[in-house]
GUKE-755997 format. One record per residue (C-alpha): x, y, z; residue number from 1. Coordinates in steps of 0.001 Angstrom, whole numbers, plus 500000, padded with zeros to 6 digits. Each point is the difference from the previous one (the first is absolute). Layout:
# residues N
      x      y      z num
      X      Y      Z NUM
...
END
This chain:
# residues 484
      x      y      z num
 475325 484964 499269   1
 503073 499159 497608   2
 501098 502760 497728   3
 500929 499303 496482   4
 502583 502710 499196   5
 500864 501063 496240   6
 502559 502106 498339   7
 499489 503460 498548   8
 501305 500620 496553   9
 498957 502972 497739  10
 496870 500694 502208  11
 498775 496340 499815  12
 499831 497358 502867  13
 501318 496651 498692  14
 501067 496635 501312  15
 503215 498381 498820  16
 499754 498681 496565  17
 501542 496576 501183  18
 497697 499725 502829  19
 502434 499601 502461  20
 499072 501419 503439  21
 501530 499933 503572  22
 498077 499981 503128  23
 500460 502096 503285  24
 499095 498811 503356  25
 499672 501773 503189  26
 503403 500003 501830  27
 498021 500274 503427  28
 497672 496937 499014  29
 501434 497964 497444  30
 496753 498176 499591  31
 498455 503145 498358  32
 500498 500773 496504  33
 499950 503757 499178  34
 500029 499476 496163  35
 501972 499526 496963  36
 501827 502160 497421  37
 501206 499439 496407  38
 503476 499233 498994  39
 500802 502206 497097  40
 502111 498796 497182  41
 502791 501975 498279  42
 497502 500674 496970  43
 497464 501739 502380  44
 502621 501880 501761  45
 501360 501333 496550  46
 496273 500904 499088  47
 499797 501971 503378  48
 503311 501895 499088  49
 498927 500593 496438  50
 496496 501386 501362  51
 501907 502490 502122  52
 502212 501022 497048  53
 496907 500819 497876  54
 498375 501821 502932  55
 503221 502189 500669  56
 499784 502986 497511  57
 496300 500786 500866  58
 500782 499643 503839  59
 503149 502126 499910  60
 498359 502679 497919  61
 497185 500356 502824  62
 500224 503076 501983  63
 501662 499496 503335  64
 496769 501328 501686  65
 497743 497406 498339  66
 502254 497252 500968  67
 499841 501272 503525  68
 496080 499797 499887  69
 500217 496384 499350  70
 502503 499240 502812  71
 497724 502136 502338  72
 497056 497642 498754  73
 502009 496961 500792  74
 500909 501187 503584  75
 496309 500680 500671  76
 498914 496588 498623  77
 502786 498311 502221  78
 498967 502100 503120  79
 496387 498666 499510  80
 501040 496225 499743  81
 503012 499986 502370  82
 498448 497710 502571  83
 498876 497344 497553  84
 503460 499966 498413  85
 501916 499896 503335  86
 498017 497150 500961  87
 500911 498084 496946  88
 503575 500975 500386  89
 500049 498502 503458  90
 498370 496767 498928  91
 502469 499669 497102  92
 503112 500976 501680  93
 499422 499719 503812  94
 500716 503789 500468  95
 498307 501074 503358  96
 496968 501742 499254  97
 501049 503218 501497  98
 503097 500155 498029  99
 498176 499250 496871 100
 497630 502795 500653 101
 502915 502121 500640 102
 501520 499156 496546 103
 496766 500862 498244 104
 499756 503356 501525 105
 503773 500414 498822 106
 498821 499133 496681 107
 497361 502496 499756 108
 502481 502724 501203 109
 502524 498896 497216 110
 497258 500309 497405 111
 499125 503459 501125 112
 503566 501099 500445 113
 500838 499225 496530 114
 496737 501393 498536 115
 501364 503283 501525 116
 503171 499686 498145 117
 497926 500418 496890 118
 499671 503792 500956 119
 503765 500668 500731 120
 502602 501302 497709 121
 501977 497499 497994 122
 502829 501844 498814 123
 502266 503101 500404 124
 501061 503245 498017 125
 503697 500856 499549 126
 501502 503364 498889 127
 501424 499626 496328 128
 503412 501673 499534 129
 498647 501682 496875 130
 497359 501795 501500 131
 497550 498994 497412 132
 499494 496226 500311 133
 497387 498413 502343 134
 501775 497282 501434 135
 497986 497557 502547 136
 499742 496329 500877 137
 497032 497682 500205 138
 499284 496780 501466 139
 498800 497339 497572 140
 498799 496351 500647 141
 502236 496918 499547 142
 497360 498152 498154 143
 498652 496619 500737 144
 501192 499150 503651 145
 500127 496384 501369 146
 498947 499806 503728 147
 500929 496872 501963 148
 498828 500003 503575 149
 500337 497767 503049 150
 497226 498347 501907 151
 500586 501519 503410 152
 498598 503520 499130 153
 497552 499007 497145 154
 498216 503412 499868 155
 502448 502611 501384 156
 503015 498990 497939 157
 498200 499561 496607 158
 498317 503437 500541 159
 503051 501767 500947 160
 501653 498749 496855 161
 497011 500279 497880 162
 498578 503373 501022 163
 503187 501843 499063 164
 500563 498079 496742 165
 496290 500870 498993 166
 499937 503723 500975 167
 503407 500742 498138 168
 498462 498547 496698 169
 501213 496367 499996 170
 497878 496926 499180 171
 500417 496836 502390 172
 500205 496477 499852 173
 499569 498544 503567 174
 501168 496644 501194 175
 499017 499333 503626 176
 501696 497176 502034 177
 498290 496567 499802 178
 499077 499998 503766 179
 497961 502994 499646 180
 498419 499738 496554 181
 496571 499994 501173 182
 500347 503198 502090 183
 501668 501462 496835 184
 497003 499049 497974 185
 497710 501703 502488 186
 502028 503019 499795 187
 500091 500141 496197 188
 496306 499638 499993 189
 499732 503155 502154 190
 502606 501782 497772 191
 497974 499287 496948 192
 496979 501867 501429 193
 502001 503227 499916 194
 499759 500223 496373 195
 503607 499247 498657 196
 499987 499740 496309 197
 500329 496615 498437 198
 503757 498760 500136 199
 501242 502647 502464 200
 500000 497340 502855 201
 500470 496486 499333 202
 500332 497085 502558 203
 501341 496628 499447 204
 500653 497320 502749 205
 502060 496995 499932 206
 503383 498458 500301 207
 502799 502439 500030 208
 502248 497981 497839 209
 497468 500355 497166 210
 498202 503289 500765 211
 502718 501994 501587 212
 502598 498847 497371 213
 497718 501157 497321 214
 499437 503444 501626 215
 503694 500439 500624 216
 501076 499091 496511 217
 497406 501281 497790 218
 501226 502835 497441 219
 496968 502092 500803 220
 500507 500270 503780 221
 501996 503195 500596 222
 500212 499759 503887 223
 499727 497429 502644 224
 499115 500384 503558 225
 500671 497060 502191 226
 499474 499046 503849 227
 501074 496604 501061 228
 502844 497766 500658 229
 503768 500731 499405 230
 500336 497147 497547 231
 497180 500802 497805 232
 501137 503831 500214 233
 503328 499034 498639 234
 498419 498339 496983 235
 497715 503130 499398 236
 502877 502224 500198 237
 502091 497844 497437 238
 497062 499856 497675 239
 499351 503809 500125 240
 503753 500808 499504 241
 500257 497715 497028 242
 497132 501802 498275 243
 501070 503654 501305 244
 496764 500716 501801 245
 499386 501511 503341 246
 499451 497753 503089 247
 499185 500621 503766 248
 500611 497409 502518 249
 498944 499529 503690 250
 501283 496879 501511 251
 500863 498327 503265 252
 500927 501277 503433 253
 501775 498921 503367 254
 498967 502908 501881 255
 501646 500806 503234 256
 498797 501701 503174 257
 502534 501327 502635 258
 499046 500332 503476 259
 502406 502219 501775 260
 500528 499772 503809 261
 498071 503394 500484 262
 496909 498872 497994 263
 496430 500096 501224 264
 500085 496200 500610 265
 496154 499378 499877 266
 499634 502157 496766 267
 502995 497891 498354 268
 498575 496812 500941 269
 496429 500744 498802 270
 501046 501538 496606 271
 502699 497504 499316 272
 497614 497138 500554 273
 497297 501773 497933 274
 502490 500296 497096 275
 501036 496546 500241 276
 496669 498217 500482 277
 497063 501715 498504 278
 499097 498489 496716 279
 502160 497028 501091 280
 502969 501966 499096 281
 499250 500005 496338 282
 500975 503510 499211 283
 503367 501054 498283 284
 500219 502817 502624 285
 499503 497529 503090 286
 502649 499921 502778 287
 501745 496701 499867 288
 503152 500975 502124 289
 499918 501875 503145 290
 503408 501193 501062 291
 500251 500724 503824 292
 502628 501628 502089 293
 501503 497221 502332 294
 498985 501688 503202 295
 496280 499799 499397 296
 500020 496684 497977 297
 498618 497979 503090 298
 497190 502423 500778 299
 499083 500481 496504 300
 499829 496446 499259 301
 497846 499184 502906 302
 497603 502679 499050 303
 499715 499276 496321 304
 499675 496169 500451 305
 497375 500541 502575 306
 497851 502208 497595 307
 500455 497617 497171 308
 498708 497119 502010 309
 496888 501984 500682 310
 499225 500360 496456 311
 496904 498026 498911 312
 500080 498309 496451 313
 496417 500569 498801 314
 497674 500125 496960 315
 501147 503252 497954 316
 496450 500852 499515 317
 499904 500753 503755 318
 500222 503681 500623 319
 502462 499787 502810 320
 502176 497583 497981 321
 503745 500560 500590 322
 501744 496974 498374 323
 498243 497809 497291 324
 501256 497415 497657 325
 502718 500205 497433 326
 498877 499998 496236 327
 500668 496667 498650 328
 501082 496456 500984 329
 503186 500767 498276 330
 500735 502799 501902 331
 499024 498318 503271 332
 502396 497020 499367 333
 502965 502335 499061 334
 499713 502176 502946 335
 499662 496902 502534 336
 503121 498469 498011 337
 501847 503309 500653 338
 499167 499943 503646 339
 501032 496431 500229 340
 503353 500608 498467 341
 500741 503082 502210 342
 499168 498046 503268 343
 502181 497164 498675 344
 502976 502477 499201 345
 500088 501468 503625 346
 497581 502690 500098 347
 497974 499894 503325 348
 496222 499486 499336 349
 498417 502128 502786 350
 496333 499492 498859 351
 497897 498670 497110 352
 501706 498233 497184 353
 497143 497744 498930 354
 496581 499690 498612 355
 497289 500038 502689 356
 497710 497089 500719 357
 496370 500058 498937 358
 500199 502418 497179 359
 498852 499209 496582 360
 502298 502674 498341 361
 503331 501086 499269 362
 500748 501418 503504 363
 503394 500400 501746 364
 500550 500942 503666 365
 501838 503490 500337 366
 503513 498891 500255 367
 503049 501668 501480 368
 503637 498890 500166 369
 502709 501210 502356 370
 503889 499634 499692 371
 499579 500509 496147 372
 503261 499885 498030 373
 499876 503109 497585 374
 501700 497949 497207 375
 497416 497151 500285 376
 496783 499302 497644 377
 498033 501695 502945 378
 502259 502969 499975 379
 500233 500547 496131 380
 497160 498489 498145 381
 496502 501275 499699 382
 497667 497516 501657 383
 496733 501633 499196 384
 498216 498666 502915 385
 499082 500605 503746 386
 503756 499508 501044 387
 502221 502495 501946 388
 503613 499553 500850 389
 501618 501858 502988 390
 503602 501019 499356 391
 502160 501525 502835 392
 502100 503025 499324 393
 502824 501472 502155 394
 499119 503566 499214 395
 498526 502216 497368 396
 502816 499707 497569 397
 499803 496212 500303 398
 496414 499966 499384 399
 500395 502154 497052 400
 502608 497618 498604 401
 497520 497254 500493 402
 497107 501954 498373 403
 501881 500663 497055 404
 501514 496490 499460 405
 497385 498730 497705 406
 499564 500088 496151 407
 496571 501876 500553 408
 499370 503556 500688 409
 496314 500670 500261 410
 498967 501259 503439 411
 501596 500440 503434 412
 498841 501437 503354 413
 501676 501035 503205 414
 498518 500482 503548 415
 501830 502521 501860 416
 499479 503254 501938 417
 503496 501256 499235 418
 499994 502688 497126 419
 503767 499290 499376 420
 499337 496221 499668 421
 497193 500768 497619 422
 501799 502285 497855 423
 502822 497403 499759 424
 497567 497296 499165 425
 498395 502080 497171 426
 503320 500795 498608 427
 501292 496365 500159 428
 497002 497938 499179 429
 500225 498348 496520 430
 496127 500043 499460 431
 497747 501828 497635 432
 497517 500626 502829 433
 500940 501038 503494 434
 497869 499792 503021 435
 500697 501714 503395 436
 498014 498403 502981 437
 497560 498353 497484 438
 499599 496639 498213 439
 501880 499192 496988 440
 496729 499125 498276 441
 497914 502662 497989 442
 500415 503376 498235 443
 497629 502699 499081 444
 498392 499630 496693 445
 501145 503487 498832 446
 503739 499523 501155 447
 502628 498242 497746 448
 500240 496111 500579 449
 503178 498117 499149 450
 503212 498443 501101 451
 503820 499785 499635 452
 502318 497075 499041 453
 498214 496996 498825 454
 496557 501162 501251 455
 499419 502256 497036 456
 501038 501252 496477 457
 500616 503313 501892 458
 496696 501627 498463 459
 497363 500915 502118 460
 496167 499586 500152 461
 496997 501767 501396 462
 499704 503815 500436 463
 501371 502474 497532 464
 503137 497787 499560 465
 497884 497542 497853 466
 500207 502669 497018 467
 503714 499221 499694 468
 499138 496430 498798 469
 496971 500294 498067 470
 500964 502764 497827 471
 502848 501302 497950 472
 501176 503521 499556 473
 499578 501713 496707 474
 501883 503203 499345 475
 498309 502458 497524 476
 501398 503211 498402 477
 497873 502107 497899 478
 501743 502803 498276 479
 498594 502858 497701 480
 499407 499122 496288 481
 501507 503261 498843 482
 503031 501811 501263 483
 498645 502758 502127 484
END
């Protein structure tokens, strides 16, 4: 059954005024149409922003525990409907169903976590020098917040932005990425049932050059939280700086895993391959470079290539799917073009590197390169596909130099049993998230998430850290009216 998605503005479901719509096909079976979604105009985006502005005074005046109750209801509704939404996500994006289910569970946890924030202190009391004044601070909302999210985590990322924005008293205008607009529509349908007042959450889908630009430039938007590409992130930052509003960026990664000579080889192979290949490598925290000490390069290479060749490309709705398709034809073409350039420019293609025969979707074989030049495209640029490059290193010091020699700094991992090597890695790795004997992908929903260098604006998402972005600190001094 084809889904006709709508946009949600001021508590009403509408199509686009122009009638323009776009279609989504199933990336694992391009002959199946999932549905279509409206392409919002600048006028409709502005209407959503104005609705959020009108709803702001009543929402921020609502007691925190009352906002908490609404988020609790949203969590329960999402929990009751998570299987249906997971299956839709898999059909629209190609994410293996087990991973989609995991993402929905994470979404429920995020809503419940931030519902709990409604019962926590929001300020501090300070001693006043005169001994008479009550001096304290309070957290106040930014106002209307624009939220622009990517397609690869179409439930978790919107919720880890929207839930804190809402509990701290902001209203929201949300733009999902086009390839996940139908999943976004379904998520918004569930959130509506939780009972948010009209205008508190608004969703507009469509082209980033129109909808995104309106959100970032509108004078009534007081904060922008963006996850996506570096090119777009820079434009978001410039627009926010020009208006003097708060912005938060999470962008690309070129995440390294170091495998030391003393590592548990089997564990390093299994988890490195998982971080590189699951969800077809379409995670900003995916491992795309594995830096291996020279003495174990032959053994490590043999083991990881053998395991990669055993991976079956399958329908992502199958419970045991390990590697499904990439999300769009454009993504498919770009990845294969990058693979072709890398092979032409001297990297050794050890396995994969092509689209498999007989598949009616955007599948790419798990691809591993050896002898990767650290300064090459494969060593420096985010591919965002099931592609892994093996880079030899003379020793740990050389491995750290290679790991840090990119413009990104999101996540980094090391496999080692040596505590001194581990401590040196923790101290030296230029990444916002550090993993020891674990894969680069993934972080607990209650822990801060974010990167260094060009991976981030250096703010943090998730957990208690979210309050730093979505609120401002107000300092209050109350002195006696009379001299006493």
